[in-house]
N, C-alpha and C positions, 0 to 999 in steps of 0.2 A: 379640296384645299389639303394642303401639306399638313401632315399629321406632327411636323415640327411647330405649325402655327400655336400647339393646345399643349406644348411643353410641361410649364410649370403651373397652370390655370387652376389645379386643385391646390396643390403645394403653396404657392405663394397667398393665393388667397385666403385658404384656411387659414394660415398663421398669421395674415394680418386681422382677418374678422374675429378670431380669438381673442386678439388683445384688445379689440376696440368694444367688440358686443359685449352688453351686461348678463346675458343670459348665455353665455360662455359656449361651450362646445356645441348646444343645439342650435347656434347662429353658425357655427362652423360646419355643420351638418348640412344646413339649410342654406349655406353661402356654395358648396359643393356643388350640389344638388343643380342650383340655380347656375351654375357656372361650367358642368360639365361638359356640355357642347359648343362653348364661346372660344373664341381667339384670345389666346395670352396677350397682354397688354405692352408688355413691358413697359411701362412708364410713359404709354401711347393714348392719346384719346381715344375714345370709343369709335370702333371700326376704321383708324387709322392704321395703314400699313405698313412694313418695315421701313420700306424705300421712302413713303412720305414724311416718316418721322425722323429718318435720317438725313433728307434733304433738307428738312425743315431747322436741322441742326447744324446744316453747313457741310455737312459731309459726303463727298462726291461718290456717285454711287459706280465709278469704275472699280476693276478690280483693285487697282492699286489704291484708290481710295478707301476703299472697305478695309483692306489689311492694314494700313495706316490707323484706321479706326479702331481696329482689336487693340490697341494701347491706349486708345482714348481715357481720360479721368474718368469720365462718366460711363458708370456699371451698364447702364440699359441702353447706351452707345455703342459700347463693345459686344454686348450681347446682342443688338439687333444687326450690325455690321456682321456678324459670324451666322447671323438667321438668313442674312441676305444674299450673303457668299453661298451659304447652302441651297438657295432658292435659285441661286445664279447658275448652280452645279458648278461653282470652281474647284475643283478638284485640285488644281495647282496651289489653293489657298490653304491644303492640309498641313504643311510645316509650320506656317504661321498661326493655326488655330492651335496648334500642340504648343507650340511656344506660348502662347494667348493660356491654355490651361495650366502650364507653370508659374504663370504669374499670378493667377487669381490668387486672394487669400482666403476665399469663404467656398468650403466645399460643394454647397448646392450651385454658385456659378460655374464650377469647375466641372460639375457633371452635366450643366446644361451645353457647356462647351463639347465636352466628349458624346454629349449625343448627338451635336451638329456631324463632330467627327465620325460618328456611326453613320449618319446619312448619309455621306460623302463616300460610304464604304471605308474608312480607314480604322483599323481593328484595335489600334492603340485607346481609340473611343471606348468602344465596345468594353476592351479588358477593365476599362476605370470604372464602368459601371458596372460589372460583374464584381469585380472586387468590392467595389463600396457595399452591395446589396447581401453579401454573403459573410462581411465583418461585422462580426456580434458588437466590436467595441464602436462603430460610429452608431451616429443617433438614427432613432427608428425612422423619424421622417426624412433624412437624407436616404437611409436605406430603400424604403418606399418609392421614392422619388426616382432612384437609380432603378428599381424594378419597373417603374412603368414607363420609363424610356425605353429598358432593352424589350419593354412589349410591345411597344409602337415599332420598335427595331423587327419585329416578328419570334422573337426571343421570348421563351418562358424558362428561361433558367435559373431564374429567382424566385417561383412560385414557392417554392419548399421555404423559403428566406421569410416570404411574406406570411404565410402561415404559420410559421415559428415565433414571428412579431406578434401575430394576435395572440399568441398562447402567450406571451411574456407579459409583465408588469409594467404597463406603459401608461402614459396620462391619457384622456379621452380625445385631447387633437390628434393625437397620433396613432390612436385606434380607428379613427375615422378616417384617416389618411390609407392606413391598411386595408382597410373594409372596402374604402371607395376602387381601389385598384382592383377591387374583381367586378366593380359595375361594368367595367368597359373590356372585361376579360374575353368572353367566349365572341364580343363584338368585331375586337381587333384580330385576335388569331382564327377567328370562323369557329372555332371547336372548342374542348375544356383545356388545350393545350397541352396533351398527353396525360395532364394531371386526372387523376381520380375524382368525378366530378361530388360524389359522394362525399370526400372529404372536406372539397371545397365549402359546399352547404353545410355540412355538418359545424365548421369554425363560425359561420354565417349565423346560423341557429344558435349557437351558443349566446353570440354575442347580442342577439334578441331581448334575451334577458339580462343584460348590463343594467347596470345601475345608472348610468348617465343616458340621459335624454337623446342627446345627440346621438351616441352609438347607435341607439336601438334603431332610430329612424335611419341610417346610412345601413345598417345590417338589412332591413327591411327592403328598401330600394336595392340594394345588391342583389339578393334572392328574386327578386323580380325578374333577373336577367337569367335565371337556371329555371327549369323545368323540376316536376319531381313531387310525388304525393307526401313526403317526408317535407318538402319544404311548405307546402300548401298546408299541412297540418299543422306544422310548429309556427307558422304566420296565424293561422286562425286563434291558436291560443295565447298567441302574444298580444293579438286585438282585444281578445277578453279580459285580459289583464293589465292592460294599459291603462294609466291614467292622464297622460298629457294627450291633449285634444290634439292638437297638430301632428303629434307623433301617430295617432288613432287613425285621422283622417287620412295620411299618407300610406300608413299600412292596409288600410281598406283599397286603396286604388290599386297597389302592389300586388296585392292578393286577387283581383281582377284579373290582372295580366299574368298572374302567374297560372289563375285556373284557365286561360283561355290554350298554353302552353301545352306539348303532348310531354307526356311523364316519359 
């Protein structure tokens, strides 16, 4: 499966679920955990590919048809067309996707297209992602989304920015997005990405004591991807003081995973 197909799953799902759920950020964290291995739908039916989605909306799946669809009035068609061009390996489409980036009014959409450019080997897309995640004036959610895109492009250049976001005073849904960034960190890069693992673990451990149950749940899940005695000890302590049963059960499952990992 192309990494591209997963691009906004936690970002968009978390954002929409937080607006709709009565139990707030706990629902966000649960949504992220449930969707982390899923394909992003881009407004499509479950399991529907971008090709099927575009064809259903009358978009020709030729290079010319897809390039034309980059100017469609429907956001999901624009993003789906760009995605399909990447899946087809159409490097000739790079100038057209660049132009589409310039037309998009919403930063998240521009970042999504920038990710597509990065997958086609175009540096301008990577540059926009890096500029966004390092820009403290950008929203925390957009910064983390940009960092995640870079992570899937096998760049850990924004990890320190995500750690700084975790240290900042932001709302629980944004904290959860930042914490969730590290859930796939080692899996995607195959290492600690050149960062000090103890530093990452320390930031995650701190969030085990967060006032928000959703943040605690996300931190526990992220920690399960890292080994180390300090993570095990911190999670045991967190389980002892946890009052939310759903969070405690997840922490216990995460602890089981942690205890099987080498230090």
